[in-house]
N, C-alpha and C positions, 0 to 999 in steps of 0.2 A: 504494500500500500504506500502511495506517495502522498505526503501531506502538503497541501497547497496553503502557503503562508502569505498573507497580504503584505506585511512589512517585515521581511526577513532580515535579521541581524546575526552577527557572529562575533565572538570575542576570542582573540588570539594574542599570544605573546609575540611581540615584534622585536627582533634584534636590531639595535641601533648602534652604529659605530660613532662614538663620541671622541673628538680630538683630545689628546692628552699629551703631556711631555713625552717626547720620544716616539709617538705613534698614536694609537687609538685604544680606547677601552670599550668593550662591548657591554651595553646595558640592555635590559629588557623593558619594553614599554607595553604593558597590557592594554589592549585597545579593543573597543567595541566598534565594529564597522557596520554600515548599512549596505546591504546587498542591492546594488543599483541595477535596473533593467538595462539590457543591451542597447536599446534605442536611446536611452539617456546618456550612456557612455560615449556615444558618437558625438555628443555636443561638447566634449571636453578635449581641447588641444593640449595634451600633456607635454608637448615640446616647448610650450611657452609658460612663463611664470604665472601669468594670469589664469591660463587654462588649468594648470596644475593646482593652483590655489582654490579655484571654484570646485574642482573635482574633490579635493581633500575636505573642503567644507561640507560637501554633500555626502561623502562616503565615511567620514569619521564621526561617530556619535559621541564618544567620550573616552577618557583614559582612566585607568584604575591603579590602585596601589602606588600612588605618588607620595614622595617624601621631600621635605625641604633640606637645606644645608645641614641641619641638626638631626636629620633622620626622623623628624616628626611627620606623621601623616598629614597630608593636605588634600583638600577637596579639588576636584577638577571643575573649576568655574568656567564660564564661557570665555572670560578674558584669558585665563591660563591656557585653555584649549587653543585659542587663536594664537597666543604667543608660541606655544609648542609647534603649531602647524607652520610657523614662519621660519623655523630652524631648518636649514638645508639638509642636514644629516637625517633629521627626523622625517622630513618630507620624502626623501629618497627611499628610506626604509619602509615607510607606510605605503607609498604607491606601489613599490615593488612587491611587498607582502600581499597587498590587496589582490593584485592580479594573479599571483601564484595561488592564493587561497581560493579564489572563485573558479579557477581552472584546474586546481589541484596539481599544479606543476611541482615536481620534486625540488627541494632546496638544492642550490648549487647549479642548476641548469639555466 
């Protein structure tokens, strides 16, 4: 049996490469995505910053398990979500992960 869901979402751990002294550190950003219909995806030009921004605003619902500099839990507010979506390393990780997730492409391909 196939379940027809009107507004499908999925939550995945997204690996993000964060610049650090001497290289990068891999961090995990637990993200809830909105599964967008194919016809809507055609509206986003991911080759441009504007197109990628609109795509991420539509496809990323929220982030989970966030902490501040002192390791204290913080809520994902609309302002924080927008700030995180502006980070180029996060943007790349999220968009890459989204398309791998919806097509179930194996990691590393």
